C-alpha positions in Angstrom: 7.8 -2.8 -36.0 4.1 -2.5 -36.9 1.9 -5.6 -37.4 -0.1 -5.4 -40.6 -3.4 -6.8 -39.4 -5.5 -6.7 -42.6 -2.7 -8.2 -44.6 -2.5 -11.0 -42.0 -6.3 -11.4 -42.1 -6.5 -11.9 -45.9 -3.5 -14.3 -45.9 -5.2 -16.3 -43.1 -8.5 -16.5 -45.0 -7.1 -17.5 -48.4 -4.6 -20.0 -47.2 -7.3 -22.2 -45.7 -6.8 -21.2 -42.1 -3.1 -22.2 -42.0 -1.8 -19.0 -40.4 -1.6 -18.8 -36.7 -4.1 -21.7 -36.2 -3.9 -23.2 -32.8 -5.1 -26.4 -31.3 -7.6 -25.4 -28.6 -10.6 -23.2 -28.2 -8.8 -20.7 -25.9 -6.1 -20.3 -28.6 -8.7 -19.6 -31.1 -10.1 -16.9 -28.9 -6.6 -15.5 -28.7 -6.3 -15.4 -32.5 -9.4 -13.2 -32.7 -7.5 -10.7 -30.6 -4.7 -10.5 -33.2 -6.9 -10.5 -36.3 -8.9 -7.3 -36.4 -10.5 -6.2 -39.7 -9.5 -2.6 -40.5 -11.5 -1.4 -43.5 -9.1 1.5 -43.9 -6.2 -0.7 -45.2 -5.0 0.3 -48.7 -5.5 -2.0 -51.7 -1.8 -2.7 -51.8 -2.1 -4.8 -48.7 -5.1 -6.6 -50.0 -3.2 -8.5 -52.7 -3.9 -12.2 -52.2 -0.9 -14.4 -51.6 0.0 -17.6 -53.4 1.0 -20.6 -51.2 4.2 -22.3 -52.3 5.0 -25.6 -50.6 8.7 -25.8 -50.5 10.2 -29.2 -51.5 12.5 -31.1 -49.2 15.5 -30.2 -51.4 14.7 -26.5 -51.8 17.7 -24.3 -52.3 17.5 -21.5 -49.8 20.5 -19.7 -51.3 18.6 -18.9 -54.5 15.0 -17.9 -53.7 13.3 -16.6 -56.9 12.2 -13.0 -56.7 8.8 -14.1 -58.0 8.2 -15.5 -54.5 7.6 -12.0 -53.2 4.1 -11.6 -51.7 3.9 -15.4 -51.3 3.4 -17.9 -48.5 6.3 -20.2 -48.3 5.0 -23.4 -46.6 7.8 -25.3 -44.8 7.0 -28.9 -44.1 10.6 -30.3 -43.6 13.7 -29.6 -41.6 16.2 -27.5 -43.6 19.9 -27.2 -42.6 21.0 -23.8 -43.9 24.7 -24.7 -43.3 25.5 -21.4 -41.7 24.4 -19.5 -44.8 22.9 -16.0 -44.7 19.5 -16.2 -46.5 17.9 -13.0 -47.9 14.1 -13.3 -48.3 12.1 -11.6 -51.0 9.8 -8.8 -49.8 6.5 -9.5 -48.2 7.0 -13.2 -47.7 5.2 -15.3 -45.2 7.2 -18.2 -43.7 4.6 -20.7 -42.7 6.0 -23.6 -40.7 3.8 -26.6 -41.1 5.7 -28.8 -38.8 8.9 -27.8 -40.6 12.0 -26.3 -39.2 15.1 -24.2 -40.1 18.5 -24.9 -38.6 22.0 -23.4 -38.5 22.0 -20.1 -40.4 20.6 -16.6 -40.5 17.5 -15.2 -42.2 17.2 -11.6 -43.4 13.6 -10.6 -43.7 11.9 -7.8 -45.7 8.5 -7.2 -44.2 8.4 -10.9 -43.5 5.6 -12.6 -41.5 6.4 -15.8 -39.5 3.6 -18.1 -38.7 2.9 -21.8 -37.7 -0.1 -24.0 -36.9 1.8 -26.3 -34.5 3.5 -25.9 -31.2 6.7 -27.5 -32.4 10.0 -25.6 -32.6 10.5 -23.8 -35.9 14.1 -22.8 -35.6 17.3 -24.1 -34.1 20.6 -22.1 -34.1 19.0 -19.5 -36.5 19.3 -15.8 -36.2 16.9 -13.3 -37.8 17.8 -9.9 -39.1 15.8 -7.4 -41.3 12.2 -6.4 -40.9 9.3 -8.5 -39.8 5.5 -8.0 -39.7 4.9 -10.0 -36.6 3.9 -8.4 -33.4 4.8 -11.4 -31.2 7.2 -14.3 -31.0 6.3 -17.5 -29.2 8.5 -19.5 -26.9 7.5 -22.7 -28.4 9.0 -21.6 -31.7 12.3 -22.0 -30.0 11.7 -25.3 -28.4 9.7 -24.5 -25.3 7.3 -27.4 -24.3 5.0 -25.0 -22.4 3.5 -27.7 -20.3 4.1 -26.1 -17.0 6.4 -28.9 -15.9 9.3 -29.1 -18.4 12.1 -26.6 -17.8 11.8 -24.1 -20.6 14.3 -21.6 -19.3 16.7 -22.0 -22.2 14.0 -21.7 -24.8 12.5 -18.7 -23.0 15.9 -16.9 -23.0 16.3 -17.6 -26.7 12.8 -16.3 -27.3 13.8 -13.1 -25.5 16.9 -12.8 -27.5 15.0 -13.2 -30.8 12.4 -10.7 -29.7 15.2 -8.3 -28.7 17.0 -8.6 -32.1 13.8 -8.1 -34.1 12.1 -5.5 -31.9 9.1 -7.8 -31.2 7.1 -8.8 -28.2 7.1 -12.2 -26.4 3.7 -13.8 -26.1 3.1 -16.5 -23.5 -0.2 -18.2 -24.2 0.3 -21.3 -22.1 1.9 -22.2 -18.8 5.7 -22.1 -19.0 8.1 -23.4 -16.2 11.5 -21.6 -15.8 13.9 -23.4 -13.5 15.8 -20.5 -11.9 16.5 -22.1 -8.6 20.3 -22.4 -8.8 21.9 -19.6 -6.8 23.7 -17.0 -8.9 23.5 -19.0 -12.1 20.0 -18.9 -13.7 18.5 -15.5 -13.1 17.0 -14.2 -16.3 18.1 -10.7 -17.3 15.7 -8.6 -19.3 17.1 -6.2 -22.0 16.0 -2.8 -23.2 12.6 -2.7 -24.8 11.6 -6.2 -23.6 7.8 -6.8 -23.8 6.4 -9.9 -22.3 2.7 -10.4 -22.6 0.4 -13.2 -21.5 -2.9 -14.6 -22.8 -5.3 -17.4 -21.9 -4.5 -16.8 -18.2 -1.1 -18.2 -18.8 1.5 -18.4 -16.0 5.2 -18.1 -15.9 6.1 -20.6 -13.2 9.4 -19.9 -11.3 11.2 -21.4 -8.4 13.8 -18.9 -7.4 15.1 -19.2 -3.8 18.3 -17.4 -3.1 18.6 -15.5 -6.4 16.0 -13.5 -8.4 14.0 -15.1 -11.1 14.2 -11.9 -13.2 16.7 -9.0 -13.1 16.2 -5.8 -14.9 19.6 -4.2 -14.6 20.2 -0.7 -16.0 17.6 -1.6 -18.7 14.8 0.6 -19.9 11.4 0.5 -21.7 10.3 -2.8 -20.2 6.6 -3.9 -20.4 5.2 -7.0 -18.7 1.4 -7.4 -19.2 -1.5 -9.8 -18.6 0.6 -12.6 -17.1 0.8 -14.5 -13.8 4.2 -15.0 -12.2 3.5 -18.2 -10.3 5.9 -18.9 -7.5 6.6 -22.6 -6.6 9.2 -22.9 -3.9 9.7 -22.9 -0.1 12.4 -21.3 2.0 14.0 -22.3 5.3 13.4 -19.7 8.0 16.6 -20.9 9.8 18.7 -19.8 6.8 18.8 -16.3 5.5 22.0 -16.0 3.6 25.7 -16.9 3.7 28.9 -15.8 2.1 28.6 -18.3 -0.8 25.2 -16.9 -1.7 26.6 -13.4 -1.6 29.6 -14.3 -3.9 27.4 -16.2 -6.4 24.8 -13.4 -6.7 27.4 -10.6 -6.9 29.4 -12.5 -9.5 26.3 -13.1 -11.7 25.2 -9.5 -11.5 28.8 -8.2 -12.0 29.4 -10.3 -15.0 26.2 -9.1 -16.6 27.0 -5.4 -16.0 30.5 -5.8 -17.4 29.4 -7.6 -20.5 26.2 -5.7 -21.2 26.3 -2.3 -19.5 29.9 -1.0 -20.1 31.0 -1.2 -16.5 34.5 -2.0 -15.4 35.1 -3.0 -11.8 38.5 -2.3 -10.4 38.5 -4.4 -7.2 34.9 -3.3 -6.6 31.5 -4.9 -6.8 28.0 -3.7 -7.7 26.2 -1.5 -5.2 25.6 -3.6 -2.1 22.2 -3.4 -0.4 22.2 -6.6 1.6 21.7 -10.2 0.7 18.0 -10.2 1.1 17.8 -8.1 -2.1 18.7 -11.2 -4.0 15.8 -13.2 -2.6 13.1 -11.1 -4.4 11.4 -12.7 -7.3 12.0 -9.6 -9.5 14.9 -7.3 -9.0 15.1 -3.9 -10.7 18.6 -2.5 -10.6 18.2 1.2 -11.5 15.8 0.3 -14.3 13.9 3.0 -16.2 10.5 3.2 -17.8 9.1 -0.1 -16.6 5.5 -1.0 -16.8 3.8 -3.9 -15.1 0.1 -4.0 -16.2 -2.4 -6.6 -15.2 0.3 -8.8 -13.7 -0.4 -11.3 -10.9 2.4 -12.5 -8.6 1.0 -15.6 -6.9 2.5 -18.2 -4.6 1.4 -21.7 -5.2 1.8 -22.8 -1.6 -0.7 -22.4 1.2 1.7 -22.1 4.2 3.9 -19.1 5.0 7.1 -20.9 4.3 6.0 -21.3 0.6 5.5 -17.6 0.0 7.7 -15.3 -2.0 10.3 -13.8 0.4 9.9 -10.6 -1.7 7.9 -9.8 -4.8 9.7 -6.7 -6.4 12.9 -5.0 -5.3 13.8 -1.5 -6.5 17.6 -1.0 -6.1 20.3 1.6 -6.7 23.2 0.6 -9.0 26.3 2.1 -10.5 25.4 4.0 -13.7 26.4 2.4 -17.0 29.6 2.9 -19.0 32.2 3.8 -16.4 35.1 2.5 -14.4 34.3 1.7 -10.8 37.4 2.2 -8.7 35.6 3.1 -5.4 32.2 3.2 -3.9 31.8 7.0 -4.7 31.3 6.4 -8.4 28.0 7.8 -9.9 24.9 5.7 -9.3 21.4 5.6 -10.6 18.1 4.5 -9.1 14.9 3.2 -10.6 12.9 5.9 -12.5 9.5 6.0 -14.1 8.1 2.7 -12.8 4.4 1.9 -13.2 2.6 -0.9 -11.5 -1.0 -0.9 -12.9 -3.5 -3.4 -11.6 -0.8 -5.5 -10.0 -1.8 -8.3 -7.7 0.5 -9.8 -5.0 -0.9 -13.0 -3.4 1.4 -14.9 -1.1 4.4 -12.8 -0.3 6.4 -11.8 2.8 7.5 -8.4 1.4 5.7 -6.9 -1.5 7.3 -3.9 -3.2 10.4 -2.5 -1.6 13.2 -0.1 -2.4 14.2 3.4 -3.6 12.7 5.0 -6.7 12.0 8.3 -8.5 8.7 8.6 -10.3 6.7 5.6 -9.1 3.0 5.1 -9.9 1.1 2.3 -8.3 -2.6 2.2 -9.4 -5.0 -0.6 -8.6 -2.6 -2.7 -6.5 -4.3 -5.6 -4.7 -2.6 -7.5 -1.8 -4.1 -10.8 -0.7 -2.2 -13.4 1.4 0.8 -12.2 3.4 2.9 -13.3 6.3 6.2 -12.9 8.1 9.1 -15.4 7.6 8.5 -18.5 9.6 8.8 -22.3 9.5 6.0 -24.5 8.3 4.9 -25.0 11.9 5.0 -21.3 12.6 8.3 -21.1 14.5 11.2 -18.8 14.0 9.1 -15.7 13.2 11.2 -13.2 11.3 13.8 -15.8 10.5 16.9 -16.9 12.5 18.3 -13.7 14.1 15.6 -11.8 12.2 17.4 -12.0 8.9 14.2 -10.8 7.1 13.4 -7.1 7.6 9.9 -6.4 8.8 7.7 -6.9 5.8 5.0 -4.7 4.2 2.9 -4.6 1.1 4.7 -1.4 0.0 8.0 -0.2 1.7 9.8 2.7 0.2 12.9 4.3 1.8 16.3 5.7 0.8 18.1 2.4 1.4 21.0 4.3 3.0 21.7 5.9 -0.4 24.3 8.7 -0.2 22.9 10.3 -3.4 19.2 9.7 -3.7 15.9 9.7 -1.9 12.5 8.4 -2.9 10.4 11.1 -4.6 7.4 11.6 -6.9 5.5 8.7 -5.5 1.8 8.2 -6.5 -0.2 5.4 -5.0 -3.8 5.1 -6.1 -6.8 2.8 -5.7 -5.0 0.2 -3.5 -6.6 -2.5 -1.4 -4.5 -4.6 1.0 -7.0 -7.4 2.0 -4.7 -8.5 4.7 -5.3 -12.3 4.5 -2.7 -13.3 7.1 -1.4 -16.9 6.8 0.7 -18.6 9.6 1.2 -18.5 13.3 -0.7 -16.0 15.3 2.6 -15.2 17.1 4.6 -12.1 16.1 8.2 -11.2 16.5 9.1 -11.4 20.2 11.4 -8.4 20.1 10.9 -4.8 19.0 12.3 -5.5 15.5 9.3 -4.2 13.6 6.0 -5.5 12.3 4.2 -6.2 9.1 1.9 -3.2 8.5 0.8 -2.3 5.0 2.3 1.0 3.8 5.7 2.1 4.9 7.0 5.4 3.6 10.0 6.6 5.5 13.5 8.0 5.5 13.3 11.2 3.3 10.6 11.0 0.7 9.4 13.9 -1.4 6.2 14.6 -3.4 3.8 11.8 -2.3 0.2 11.3 -3.3 -1.8 8.4 -1.7 -5.5 8.3 -2.6 -8.1 5.7 -2.1 -6.0 3.3 0.0 -7.6 0.6 2.1 -5.8 -1.9 4.5 -7.3 -4.8 6.4 -4.0 -6.1 7.8 -4.2 -7.1 11.4 -0.7 -5.5 11.8 -1.9 -2.0 10.9 -2.0 0.6 8.2 1.6 1.8 8.1 4.7 3.8 9.1 5.0 7.3 7.6 7.8 9.7 8.3 10.5 11.9 6.8 8.0 13.0 4.1 8.0 16.4 2.4 5.1 17.5 0.2 2.4 14.8 0.5 -1.3 14.4 0.1 -3.0 11.4 1.7 -6.7 11.1 0.9 -9.6 8.7 1.3 -7.8 6.1 3.5 -9.4 3.4 5.4 -7.8 0.9 7.7 -8.9 -1.9 10.0 -6.3 -3.5 12.3 -6.0 -5.7 15.4 -3.0 -4.4 17.2 -3.6 -6.3 20.4 -1.4 -9.0 18.8 1.6 -6.9 19.9 3.1 -6.3 23.2 1.7 -2.8 24.1 5.1 -1.8 25.4 6.4 -1.9 21.8 3.9 1.0 20.9 3.0 -0.6 17.6 0.2 1.7 16.5 -1.8 0.9 13.4 -0.4 4.2 12.0 2.9 5.3 13.3 4.7 8.5 12.4 8.5 7.8 12.2 10.2 11.0 11.4 9.0 14.6 10.7 6.4 15.6 8.2 6.5 18.8 6.2 3.8 20.3 4.1 1.5 17.3 4.4 -2.3 17.0 4.2 -4.2 14.0 5.4 -7.9 14.0 4.5 -10.8 11.6 4.9 -9.0 8.9 6.9 -10.5 6.3 9.2 -8.3 4.2 11.5 -10.4 1.4 13.1 -9.0 -1.1 15.4 -10.9 -4.3 16.0 -9.1 -5.5 19.0 -11.4 -6.4 21.9 -9.3 -4.2 24.2 -6.1 -2.1 23.6 -3.8 -0.1 25.7 -2.4 2.3 23.0 -4.2 4.3 20.5 -4.2 2.9 16.9 -2.8 6.3 15.6 0.4 7.8 16.9 1.0 11.5 17.3 3.4 13.1 14.9 5.9 15.9 14.5 6.4 18.3 11.7 5.4 21.6 10.2 2.6 22.7 7.8 0.7 19.6 8.4 -3.1 19.4 8.1 -5.6 16.7 9.0 -9.2 16.9 8.1 -11.9 14.3 8.8 -9.5 11.9 10.4 -11.4 9.5 12.6 -10.0 6.9 15.1 -12.3 4.1 16.3 -11.6 1.5 19.1 -13.6 -1.0 21.2 -12.4 -1.2 24.8 -9.8 1.4 25.5 -7.5 1.0 28.5 -5.0 3.6 27.4 -1.8 4.2 29.4 -0.4 7.1 27.3 -1.1 10.1 25.2 -2.7 10.3 21.8 -4.0 9.9 19.2 -3.9 13.5 18.0 -0.9 15.9 18.0 1.6 17.3 15.5 4.6 18.8 17.3 5.8 21.8 15.3 4.3 24.9 13.8 1.5 25.8 11.4 -0.3 22.5 11.9 -4.1 22.0 11.9 -6.4 19.1 12.8 -10.1 19.8 12.1 -13.3 17.9 11.7 -11.8 14.8 13.3 -12.8 12.4 16.0 -12.0 9.7 18.5 -14.7 7.1 19.1 -14.5 4.6 22.0 -16.9 1.8 22.5 -16.0 1.5 26.2 -13.4 3.5 28.0 -12.0 1.7 31.1 -8.7 3.5 31.6 -7.8 4.8 35.1 -5.0 7.0 33.8 -5.5 10.5 35.2 -5.0 13.6 33.2 -5.1 11.6 30.0 -4.3 13.7 26.9 -5.7 13.1 23.5 -3.8 16.1 22.0 -0.1 16.0 22.6 2.8 18.2 21.6 6.3 17.4 22.8 8.5 19.6 24.9 10.1 21.5 22.0 6.7 22.3 20.5 5.4 23.4 23.9 8.1 26.0 23.9 8.4 27.0 20.3 5.4 25.6 18.4 3.4 28.3 16.7 0.1 28.7 14.9 -1.3 25.2 15.7 -5.0 24.6 15.6 -7.1 21.6 16.8 -10.8 20.9 16.7 -11.6 17.3 17.8 -14.8 15.4 18.7 -14.6 12.6 21.2 -17.3 9.9 21.6 -17.4 7.4 24.4 -15.0 9.0 26.9 -15.3 7.7 30.5 -17.8 9.2 32.9 -16.8 12.2 35.0 -19.1 11.7 38.0 -16.1 11.1 40.2 -12.9 13.2 40.1 -13.8 15.0 36.9 -10.7 17.1 36.8 -8.5 14.0 36.9 -10.7 12.0 34.5 -11.6 14.6 31.9 -9.6 15.0 28.7 -6.3 16.8 28.9 -4.7 18.9 26.2 -0.9 19.3 26.0 -0.6 22.3 23.7 1.8 25.1 24.7 3.7 26.7 27.5 2.8 30.1 29.0 5.5 31.9 27.1 4.3 30.4 23.8 1.6 32.0 21.7 -0.9 31.7 18.8 -2.0 28.1 19.5 -5.5 26.9 19.9 -7.3 23.6 20.6 -10.9 22.6 21.1 -12.1 19.2 22.2 -15.7 18.3 22.5 -16.5 15.3 24.7 -19.9 14.4 23.4 -20.6 11.7 25.9 -20.2 14.0 28.9 -21.4 17.3 27.2 -17.9 18.6 28.0 -16.1 21.2 25.9 -12.5 22.2 26.4 -11.0 25.3 24.8 -7.3 26.0 25.3 -5.4 29.0 24.0 -1.7 28.5 24.4 -1.4 27.5 28.1 -4.8 28.9 29.2 -7.6 26.4 29.4 -11.3 26.8 29.9 -13.8 24.0 30.4 -17.5 24.1 29.7 -19.5 21.2 31.2 -23.2 20.9 30.8 -24.9 18.3 33.2 -28.5 17.5 33.5 -30.7 15.3 35.7 -34.4 14.5 35.4 -36.5 14.0 38.6 -39.9 12.5 38.9 -41.4 14.0 42.0 -42.6 11.6 44.7 -43.6 12.4 48.3 -41.9 14.8 50.7 -40.9 18.4 50.3 -37.2 18.2 49.3 -35.0 16.2 47.0 -31.2 16.0 46.8 -30.0 15.7 43.2 -27.4 13.1 42.3 -25.3 15.6 40.4 -23.2 18.2 42.3 -21.1 21.2 41.6 -17.7 19.5 41.8 -14.6 21.1 43.4 -12.7 23.3 41.0 -15.8 24.2 38.9 -18.1 27.2 39.0 -21.8 27.1 38.3 -22.3 29.5 35.4 -25.9 28.9 34.5 -28.9 27.0 35.7 -31.9 25.8 33.6 -34.9 24.2 35.1 -37.5 22.7 32.7 -40.8 21.7 34.2 -41.8 18.7 32.1 -45.0 17.9 33.9 -47.2 20.3 35.9 -46.7 20.4 39.6 -49.5 19.8 42.1 -51.7 22.8 42.8 -50.1 25.3 45.1 -46.7 23.7 45.1 -43.8 26.2 44.9 -40.3 24.8 44.3 -37.0 26.5 44.6 -33.4 25.4 44.1 -30.6 25.8 46.7 -27.4 24.3 47.9 -28.5 23.7 51.5 -31.3 24.1 54.0 -30.1 27.5 55.0 -29.9 28.7 51.4 -33.0 27.1 49.8 -33.3 29.8 47.1 -29.7 30.8 46.4 -29.8 29.1 43.0 -33.4 29.7 41.8 -36.2 31.2 43.9 -39.0 29.5 42.0 -39.6 27.3 39.0 -42.5 27.1 36.7 -45.5 25.4 38.2 -46.8 24.5 34.8 -44.8 23.0 31.9 -42.2 25.6 31.1 -38.6 26.8 31.5 -36.8 29.0 34.0 -33.1 29.8 33.7 -30.6 31.9 35.6 -27.2 33.2 34.6 -25.0 33.7 37.7 -23.0 36.9 37.8 -19.6 37.1 39.5 -21.2 38.2 42.7 -23.4 35.1 42.9 -21.1 32.4 41.5 -21.3 29.1 43.2 -18.1 27.2 43.3 -16.5 24.4 45.3 -18.2 21.1 46.2 -21.9 21.8 46.5 -25.0 19.7 46.5 -28.1 20.8 44.7 -31.6 20.5 46.3 -35.2 20.9 45.2 -37.1 22.6 48.1 -41.0 22.8 48.1 -43.4 24.7 50.3 -45.5 21.6 50.7 -45.5 17.9 49.8 -44.7 17.1 46.2 -47.8 14.9 46.3 -46.3 12.5 43.7 -47.0 15.1 41.0 -44.6 16.7 38.5 -41.5 16.0 36.5 -38.5 18.3 36.4 -35.2 18.4 34.4 -32.4 20.4 35.9 -29.4 21.5 33.7 -26.3 23.1 35.1 -23.6 24.7 33.1 -20.2 24.5 34.8 -17.0 26.3 33.9 -13.4 25.9 35.0 -10.3 27.8 34.1 -6.7 26.6 34.5 -3.2 27.2 33.2 -0.7 24.6 32.2 
């Protein structure tokens, strides 16, 4: 039903401002949004309307045809005595503190307006066609003071809007008392449109039942409104049988009465009692749009947060008899959350869905279930699943998986509220983005998380592109034995690309890497960077994809201080199956800040676990920038290239033993000596490994500033533990400065 804006403008002007006038400046601003001058309107819509004040004894049953194209000003209360009133065409019903009661009105391009916030109808139904775009809850008795319970009036408003094909406009705070379990949830019908203005809030207090349920409904739009949560939960109580019965009965009755379902000793699809604790529950809804919606908790402690913001749930399809749990079901489809804000929630968005777009999501305050004093984290017996900003999975569906998921331009600010303690057992944790359990066709682009708990859990994903991702975490809050990385891979990946991702952990010191190694096939990572402070790692990681046709390039691990004593510590890891059968895998990794290799370099250098000897076509390269150490491994064959240098300022005497050595297991491949400052006149210096072999490395270096180098052939290779000396033919005479560089190589097979 289209709203004729110019017709409304002219009527407004020539009826002395009586149409849609409101009582405050903000409402006047709102009016300007509705009244837009469109010079393209036809002259037919520019006919000026007469205003007719209806007398208190006006006979509604015989409205003269001449009243067409007029404003009927209603100043009194009229009882229609259950009559059906047919209005002339193009009439404006202007309620000037008047009211209609007990009857039905059939409009013909009728416009309804009022300049007060008093109810305009009571027990009146509307049929026909209307020019309004919106209906207002206060027309049907809502006080809209943010305190009085306006639930009944709001439901009536929704019903009128549904019958007329209009939108609901909420321009002031409205409180809906929906606390009673299984009794007061508000069901939204097809084509519902709820829109806010003037920063208005819909205040709800749901606890053990949803505030709103969208059950097998489609074409729902909720825009420009704040859902304001005012309630607190008890961490010691998750659910009981009475709660289950009440919620199931409420939902079942609705599906029977409105969606053509018949239950033969069956109930709606069961997905756990926590599903009913979400503020908004979507039961296989279709074509739903949330745009510029804020979901905000009033309270400042974790026990006053929404247990869940939005639940996406599977349900039996409409119009069938349910005799067993194998009846056809449906899941949510074509759901859009655009510029949604969630501020003060345990779980954000959770469930199963096909065709989901999240664009511009902002997450602010979050927590885990707990008491007001921070006890009982996770709830008694962990009744609350580990929460996340976004958590998509199959929900144990026998028929569906999540697919066609697009998540764009999301920031999880990670403002944690509550105790610093976490769950004491390995029951999960509250990272930002959890995508697991068979998901197809995923795009995540421009996602940032600052949750202390980490970026996410990803796994069981086929066909995915993850780009431009940044995360900061503090995973030292967890017991390191739980292996809670900032990013965990739970389940195989297939045909996935991850590009331009930084995982930064701000813990002072950690024992596990903030990114886990993965498994899967056809997975690529490019420009993936992991950053930590003090690293005392006790295990492998952070790079590795166990499978075939995987590639990690242009990626890095940066360590502020590496204090681990773990020997043979791998940063590339493939599991036993991949070692035997993994094919066509490629790695090229840069490492910054790895521990020094002066002592036991073979044990302390980076290890690569890539492939067994009978495997083929796998390659890895790791560059340890801090130690000038390069490792190249092809299948099980490894070759190390280590460049070491030492600068010596010559003092007195005629020999100097360098601090660096040729370690056991390495071979000296090349020697470079750079004379940085001229030697004293007549001084000849050679390099050797002992007094009896003073020239077996280099017979003479440059006496002036310059460079001498030597490549050692197989016949002259120096290997084993060997010292390096500078030998002179006379006293150094405190003159000269020399830099010695040795290139070492080592070969091994794993």
